Residue frames as a rotation matrix with the C-alpha (Angstrom) as fourth column:
MET 1
-0.400 -0.276 -0.874 176.34
-0.802 -0.355 0.480 145.48
-0.443 0.893 -0.079 120.83
ALA 2
-0.993 0.059 0.102 175.24
0.095 0.917 0.388 141.87
-0.071 0.395 -0.916 120.20
ALA 3
-0.246 0.964 -0.097 171.68
0.550 0.056 -0.833 142.88
-0.798 -0.259 -0.544 121.03
ASP 4
0.016 0.206 -0.979 171.85
-0.542 -0.821 -0.181 145.56
-0.840 0.533 0.099 118.35
LYS 5
-0.807 -0.377 -0.455 172.93
-0.583 0.386 0.714 142.98
-0.093 0.842 -0.531 115.77
SER 6
-0.815 0.545 0.197 170.04
0.525 0.838 -0.150 140.65
-0.247 -0.019 -0.969 116.65
VAL 7
0.055 0.840 -0.540 167.56
0.203 -0.539 -0.817 143.51
-0.978 -0.065 -0.200 116.38
GLU 8
-0.198 -0.202 -0.959 169.03
-0.808 -0.520 0.277 144.46
-0.555 0.830 -0.060 113.00
ALA 9
-0.980 -0.182 -0.077 168.96
-0.195 0.824 0.533 140.83
-0.034 0.537 -0.843 111.86
GLY 10
-0.484 0.871 0.087 165.33
0.611 0.408 -0.678 140.51
-0.626 -0.276 -0.730 112.97
ALA 11
0.161 0.535 -0.829 164.36
-0.250 -0.791 -0.559 143.68
-0.955 0.298 0.006 111.11
SER 12
-0.452 -0.367 -0.813 166.11
-0.859 -0.067 0.508 142.60
-0.241 0.928 -0.284 107.94
GLY 13
-0.965 0.167 0.201 164.57
0.185 0.980 0.071 139.13
-0.185 0.106 -0.977 108.29
SER 14
-0.125 0.978 -0.164 161.11
0.456 -0.090 -0.885 140.65
-0.881 -0.186 -0.435 108.58
GLU 15
0.062 0.083 -0.995 161.79
-0.653 -0.751 -0.104 142.89
-0.755 0.655 0.008 105.61
GLU 16
-0.837 -0.415 -0.355 162.89
-0.541 0.539 0.645 139.88
-0.077 0.733 -0.676 103.56
VAL 17
-0.694 0.673 0.255 159.75
0.553 0.725 -0.411 137.95
-0.461 -0.144 -0.875 104.56
GLU 18
0.128 0.749 -0.650 157.68
0.022 -0.657 -0.753 140.99
-0.992 0.082 -0.100 103.55
ARG 19
-0.262 -0.316 -0.912 159.42
-0.856 -0.360 0.371 141.16
-0.445 0.878 -0.177 100.17
ARG 20
-0.988 -0.141 0.054 159.00
-0.109 0.913 0.394 137.41
-0.105 0.383 -0.918 99.54
ILE 21
-0.370 0.924 0.100 155.30
0.607 0.322 -0.727 137.52
-0.703 -0.208 -0.680 100.33
ALA 22
0.190 0.428 -0.884 154.72
-0.316 -0.826 -0.468 140.64
-0.930 0.368 -0.022 98.23
ALA 23
-0.608 -0.533 -0.588 156.55
-0.719 0.055 0.693 139.04
-0.337 0.844 -0.417 95.30
LEU 24
-0.762 0.385 0.521 154.02
0.383 0.916 -0.116 136.19
-0.522 0.111 -0.846 95.26
GLY 25
-0.808 0.540 -0.236 151.16
-0.584 -0.680 0.443 138.49
0.079 0.496 0.865 94.35
GLY 26
-0.307 0.799 -0.516 147.56
-0.370 0.399 0.839 137.39
0.877 0.449 0.173 94.05
TRP 27
0.657 0.744 0.121 145.62
-0.429 0.236 0.872 135.26
0.621 -0.625 0.474 96.48
ARG 28
0.440 -0.554 -0.707 148.73
0.672 0.725 -0.151 133.41
0.596 -0.409 0.691 97.77
ALA 29
-0.648 -0.667 0.368 150.27
0.291 -0.663 -0.689 136.68
0.704 -0.340 0.624 98.98
VAL 30
-0.079 0.714 0.695 147.01
-0.684 -0.546 0.483 137.66
0.725 -0.438 0.532 100.65
ALA 31
0.795 0.416 -0.442 146.69
-0.048 0.769 0.638 134.28
0.605 -0.486 0.631 102.37
LEU 32
0.116 -0.839 -0.532 150.30
0.809 0.390 -0.440 134.14
0.577 -0.379 0.724 103.55
GLN 33
-0.641 -0.299 0.707 150.22
-0.041 -0.906 -0.420 137.75
0.767 -0.299 0.568 104.72
ARG 34
0.328 0.840 0.433 147.07
-0.630 -0.147 0.763 137.03
0.704 -0.523 0.481 106.75
MET 35
0.771 -0.087 -0.631 148.66
0.392 0.846 0.362 133.99
0.502 -0.527 0.686 108.40
ARG 36
-0.349 -0.936 0.054 151.77
0.632 -0.277 -0.724 136.05
0.692 -0.218 0.688 109.12
ALA 37
-0.363 0.291 0.885 149.62
-0.474 -0.875 0.094 138.71
0.802 -0.386 0.456 110.78
LEU 38
0.736 0.674 -0.067 147.91
-0.322 0.434 0.841 136.07
0.596 -0.598 0.536 112.94
ILE 39
0.342 -0.711 -0.615 151.27
0.763 0.592 -0.259 134.67
0.548 -0.381 0.745 114.06
LYS 40
-0.643 -0.649 0.406 152.43
0.352 -0.722 -0.596 138.18
0.680 -0.240 0.693 114.97
GLU 41
0.170 0.766 0.620 149.18
-0.535 -0.457 0.710 138.83
0.827 -0.453 0.332 116.88
VAL 42
0.863 0.143 -0.484 149.96
0.232 0.739 0.632 135.85
0.448 -0.658 0.605 119.08
GLU 43
0.420 -0.812 -0.405 153.63
0.733 0.040 0.679 136.75
-0.535 -0.582 0.612 119.52
PRO 44
0.993 0.026 -0.116 154.61
-0.038 -0.857 -0.513 140.25
-0.113 0.514 -0.850 118.39
GLY 45
0.337 -0.941 -0.015 158.28
-0.787 -0.291 0.544 139.44
-0.516 -0.172 -0.839 119.05
VAL 46
0.745 -0.034 0.666 158.34
0.250 0.940 -0.232 136.42
-0.618 0.339 0.709 116.75
VAL 47
-0.267 -0.892 -0.364 161.56
-0.326 -0.272 0.905 136.13
-0.907 0.360 -0.218 114.76
GLU 48
0.852 0.508 0.127 161.03
0.000 0.244 -0.970 136.14
-0.523 0.826 0.208 111.00
GLU 49
-0.234 -0.911 -0.339 163.61
-0.571 -0.153 0.806 135.10
-0.787 0.383 -0.484 108.46
CYS 50
0.751 0.374 -0.544 163.92
-0.660 0.396 -0.639 133.46
-0.023 0.839 0.544 105.09
LYS 51
-0.244 -0.779 0.577 165.69
-0.564 0.598 0.569 130.12
-0.789 -0.186 -0.586 104.77
TRP 52
-0.410 0.050 0.911 165.89
0.393 0.911 0.127 127.32
-0.823 0.410 -0.393 102.26
ARG 53
-0.711 0.027 0.703 165.63
0.689 -0.173 0.704 129.23
0.140 0.985 0.104 98.99
GLY 54
-0.871 0.268 0.411 163.70
-0.224 -0.962 0.154 132.10
0.437 0.042 0.899 100.55
THR 55
-0.086 0.867 -0.490 161.04
0.523 0.458 0.719 130.23
0.848 -0.194 -0.493 102.53
PRO 56
-0.047 0.134 0.990 159.58
-0.654 -0.753 0.070 132.42
0.755 -0.644 0.123 105.30
VAL 57
-0.203 -0.096 -0.974 160.22
0.585 0.786 -0.200 130.95
0.785 -0.611 -0.104 108.75
TRP 58
0.322 0.347 0.881 158.74
-0.542 -0.695 0.472 132.06
0.776 -0.629 -0.036 112.06
SER 59
-0.183 -0.486 -0.854 160.47
0.511 0.695 -0.505 131.24
0.840 -0.529 0.121 115.35
CYS 60
0.297 0.161 0.941 159.95
-0.726 -0.602 0.332 131.82
0.620 -0.782 -0.062 119.05
GLU 61
0.157 -0.366 0.917 162.16
-0.840 0.439 0.319 129.84
-0.520 -0.820 -0.238 121.42
GLY 62
-0.613 -0.311 0.726 162.70
0.147 0.858 0.492 127.54
-0.776 0.409 -0.481 118.44
MET 63
-0.958 0.234 -0.167 161.12
-0.218 -0.214 0.952 127.17
0.187 0.948 0.256 115.01
LEU 64
-0.318 0.932 0.175 157.34
-0.421 0.027 -0.906 127.45
-0.849 -0.362 0.384 114.88
CYS 65
0.437 0.535 0.723 156.49
0.463 0.556 -0.691 127.05
-0.771 0.636 -0.004 111.22
THR 66
-0.807 -0.590 -0.020 157.44
0.230 -0.345 0.910 127.73
-0.543 0.730 0.414 107.64
GLY 67
0.281 0.896 -0.343 155.28
-0.109 -0.325 -0.939 129.38
-0.953 0.302 0.006 105.00
GLU 68
-0.754 -0.558 0.346 155.71
0.212 0.292 0.933 127.83
-0.622 0.776 -0.102 101.59
SER 69
0.144 0.802 -0.579 153.88
-0.598 -0.396 -0.697 128.77
-0.788 0.447 0.423 98.44
TYR 70
-0.658 -0.196 0.727 153.00
0.392 0.736 0.552 126.48
-0.643 0.649 -0.407 95.57
ARG 71
-0.951 0.280 0.129 151.08
0.011 -0.387 0.922 127.10
0.308 0.878 0.365 92.38
ASP 72
-0.198 0.972 -0.130 147.80
0.085 0.149 0.985 125.92
0.976 0.184 -0.112 93.92
LYS 73
0.726 0.472 -0.500 148.28
0.494 0.148 0.857 126.40
0.478 -0.869 -0.126 97.67
VAL 74
0.041 -0.672 0.739 150.03
-0.703 -0.546 -0.456 128.00
0.710 -0.501 -0.495 100.60
LYS 75
0.477 0.036 -0.878 151.49
0.366 0.900 0.236 125.50
0.799 -0.434 0.416 103.07
LEU 76
0.248 -0.379 0.892 152.22
-0.856 -0.517 0.018 126.26
0.454 -0.767 -0.453 106.71
THR 77
0.348 -0.232 -0.908 154.38
0.198 0.965 -0.171 123.48
0.916 -0.120 0.382 108.14
PHE 78
0.697 -0.055 0.714 154.72
-0.682 -0.360 0.637 123.32
0.222 -0.931 -0.289 111.91
GLN 79
-0.231 -0.948 -0.220 158.07
-0.753 0.317 -0.576 121.92
0.616 0.033 -0.787 112.99
ARG 80
-0.990 -0.101 0.095 156.60
-0.138 0.694 -0.706 120.01
0.006 -0.713 -0.701 115.96
GLY 81
-0.398 0.913 -0.091 153.03
-0.846 -0.327 0.422 119.78
0.355 0.245 0.902 114.71
ALA 82
-0.124 0.345 -0.930 152.61
0.005 0.938 0.347 116.11
0.992 0.038 -0.118 115.62
ALA 83
-0.706 -0.217 -0.674 153.03
0.643 0.202 -0.738 117.07
0.297 -0.955 -0.003 119.30
LEU 84
-0.923 0.381 0.048 150.28
-0.379 -0.882 -0.281 119.72
-0.065 -0.278 0.958 119.16
ALA 85
-0.397 0.888 0.232 146.63
0.525 0.428 -0.736 119.19
-0.752 -0.170 -0.636 119.91
ASP 86
-0.976 0.122 -0.178 144.53
-0.216 -0.558 0.801 120.06
-0.002 0.821 0.571 116.87
PRO 87
-0.563 0.806 0.180 140.90
0.344 0.427 -0.836 119.81
-0.751 -0.409 -0.518 118.00
HIS 88
0.285 0.686 -0.669 139.71
-0.361 -0.570 -0.738 121.95
-0.888 0.452 0.086 115.07
ARG 89
0.324 -0.217 0.921 141.55
0.625 0.779 -0.036 119.77
-0.710 0.587 0.389 112.55
LEU 90
0.680 -0.195 -0.707 143.50
-0.483 -0.844 -0.232 122.57
-0.552 0.499 -0.668 110.93
PHE 91
-0.456 -0.889 0.043 146.27
-0.591 0.339 0.732 120.16
-0.665 0.308 -0.680 109.98
ASN 92
0.681 0.727 0.090 145.33
-0.364 0.442 -0.820 118.63
-0.636 0.526 0.565 106.65
ALA 93
0.764 -0.509 -0.396 148.72
-0.303 0.259 -0.917 117.66
0.570 0.821 0.044 105.20
SER 94
-0.277 -0.955 -0.103 151.89
-0.453 0.225 -0.863 115.80
0.847 -0.192 -0.495 106.22
LEU 95
0.451 0.607 0.654 149.79
-0.861 0.102 0.499 113.80
0.236 -0.788 0.568 108.65
GLU 96
0.862 -0.079 -0.501 151.83
0.046 0.996 -0.079 110.62
0.505 0.046 0.862 108.33
GLY 97
-0.089 -0.990 0.113 155.06
-0.025 -0.112 -0.993 111.98
0.996 -0.091 -0.014 109.85
ASN 98
0.325 0.176 -0.929 155.98
0.853 0.369 0.368 111.69
0.408 -0.913 -0.030 113.49
MET 99
-0.561 -0.567 -0.603 157.23
0.755 -0.649 -0.092 115.29
-0.339 -0.507 0.792 113.81
ARG 100
-0.958 0.083 -0.273 155.75
-0.172 -0.931 0.321 117.81
-0.227 0.355 0.907 111.39
ARG 101
-0.100 0.943 0.318 152.20
0.851 0.247 -0.463 118.65
-0.515 0.225 -0.827 110.44
ALA 102
-0.964 -0.266 0.022 151.04
0.228 -0.778 0.586 121.11
-0.139 0.570 0.810 107.82
ILE 103
0.086 0.960 -0.266 148.07
0.307 -0.279 -0.910 123.23
-0.948 -0.004 -0.319 106.88
ASP 104
-0.794 -0.213 0.570 147.43
0.601 -0.126 0.790 123.49
-0.096 0.969 0.228 103.15
ILE 105
-0.085 0.738 -0.670 145.39
0.127 -0.658 -0.742 126.57
-0.988 -0.148 -0.038 102.25
PHE 106
-0.502 0.019 0.865 143.81
0.849 0.199 0.489 126.67
-0.162 0.980 -0.116 98.80
GLU 107
-0.954 0.116 0.276 142.41
0.001 -0.920 0.392 129.69
0.300 0.374 0.878 96.98
GLY 108
-0.230 0.934 0.274 139.20
-0.511 -0.356 0.782 130.92
0.828 0.040 0.559 98.57
GLN 109
0.130 0.242 -0.961 139.51
0.545 0.793 0.274 128.56
0.828 -0.560 -0.029 101.54
PRO 110
0.493 0.055 0.868 138.84
-0.560 -0.744 0.365 130.25
0.666 -0.666 -0.335 104.87
VAL 111
-0.401 -0.617 -0.677 140.96
0.334 0.590 -0.735 129.38
0.853 -0.521 -0.030 107.90
ASP 112
0.721 0.602 -0.343 139.56
0.496 -0.102 0.862 129.33
0.484 -0.792 -0.373 111.42
GLU 113
0.122 -0.740 0.661 141.62
-0.135 -0.672 -0.728 132.25
0.983 0.000 -0.182 112.73
GLN 114
0.481 0.104 0.870 140.83
-0.859 -0.141 0.492 131.63
0.174 -0.985 0.022 116.39
ALA 115
0.961 -0.122 0.248 141.89
0.061 0.969 0.240 127.99
-0.270 -0.216 0.938 116.08
PHE 116
0.535 -0.814 0.228 145.05
0.473 0.065 -0.879 129.00
0.700 0.578 0.420 114.19
ARG 117
0.168 -0.456 0.874 146.03
-0.611 -0.744 -0.271 131.50
0.774 -0.488 -0.403 116.90
ALA 118
0.731 0.149 0.666 145.49
-0.649 0.454 0.611 128.78
-0.211 -0.879 0.428 119.53
LEU 119
0.901 -0.424 0.088 147.72
0.428 0.842 -0.328 126.42
0.065 0.334 0.940 117.53
VAL 120
0.258 -0.828 0.498 150.48
0.108 -0.487 -0.866 129.04
0.960 0.277 -0.036 117.32
ARG 121
0.344 -0.073 0.936 150.19
-0.862 -0.420 0.284 129.70
0.373 -0.904 -0.208 121.09
GLU 122
0.917 0.051 0.395 150.48
-0.233 0.873 0.429 126.00
-0.323 -0.485 0.812 121.76
ALA 123
0.691 -0.715 0.106 153.55
0.523 0.394 -0.756 125.70
0.499 0.578 0.646 119.49
ILE 124
0.113 -0.632 0.767 155.23
-0.386 -0.739 -0.552 128.56
0.915 -0.234 -0.328 121.36
ASP 125
0.547 0.157 0.822 154.38
-0.837 0.117 0.534 127.01
-0.013 -0.981 0.196 124.72
LEU 126
0.973 -0.206 0.102 155.81
0.210 0.977 -0.030 123.67
-0.094 0.051 0.994 123.57
ASN 127
0.388 -0.878 0.280 159.04
0.304 -0.165 -0.938 125.33
0.870 0.449 0.203 122.43
ARG 128
0.123 -0.305 0.944 159.36
-0.750 -0.652 -0.113 127.08
0.650 -0.694 -0.309 125.80
ARG 129
0.809 0.203 0.552 158.74
-0.537 0.638 0.552 123.84
-0.240 -0.743 0.624 127.73
LEU 130
0.856 -0.516 0.030 161.33
0.470 0.752 -0.463 122.02
0.217 0.411 0.886 125.63
LYS 131
0.200 -0.803 0.562 163.85
-0.041 -0.580 -0.814 124.81
0.979 0.140 -0.149 126.12
ARG 132
0.319 -0.021 0.948 163.32
-0.912 -0.281 0.300 124.79
0.260 -0.960 -0.109 129.92
ALA 133
0.952 0.069 0.300 163.61
-0.162 0.941 0.298 121.00
-0.262 -0.332 0.906 130.04
LYS 134
0.631 -0.772 0.073 166.84
0.465 0.301 -0.832 121.10
0.621 0.559 0.550 128.06
ALA 135
0.061 -0.606 0.793 168.28
-0.426 -0.734 -0.528 123.78
0.903 -0.306 -0.303 130.35
ALA 136
0.483 0.226 0.846 167.31
-0.875 0.095 0.474 121.77
0.027 -0.969 0.244 133.45
ARG 137
0.865 -0.198 -0.462 169.14
0.073 0.959 -0.275 118.61
0.497 0.204 0.843 132.32
PRO 138
0.748 -0.662 -0.051 172.10
0.096 0.031 0.995 117.67
-0.657 -0.749 0.087 134.50
GLY 139
-0.071 -0.897 0.437 175.43
0.804 0.208 0.557 118.69
-0.590 0.391 0.707 133.08
ARG 140
0.246 0.211 0.946 174.11
0.812 -0.578 -0.082 121.89
0.530 0.788 -0.314 131.50
C-alpha cells in the first residue's frame, strides 16, 4: 500500500510541475519544459515535485536540481553542482558557493543538450554514491 501512495504522490507531483511550467507561458515555459524533458530522458523514473512556493524540483536518490523562473531567465540550480565536473561550462551562475551551481538560461539561448544530459547523469551517479557510502557507515 505504501508503494501505491508513492506512485500517486509522484504522479501528482509531476502533474503539479506540468501545471507550474504551463502557467509560465512564453519562452520560459518552453525552456523549462525542454530541460525537464532532458532530465526525464536521462532518468525516466525521476521524482518531480513542487517545493518552496511552487518551484519544480527533480530528485533521484536525492535532490538533483530545481527549476526556477525569473522575468528574464530560467535557472536550474544543482544541489551538489560544485562536486560535478563541468567540462562544457554549463554552470554560469552561483559559482562562488561550495555546494550549489546553477545554469541561467536566457531567452533565445541554446543549451548544449548532450552536455546537460551528461551533467544530470553525473548528478544522479553522485547521489547514488553518497547514498551507498552513507548506508555503508558503521552503526547503520
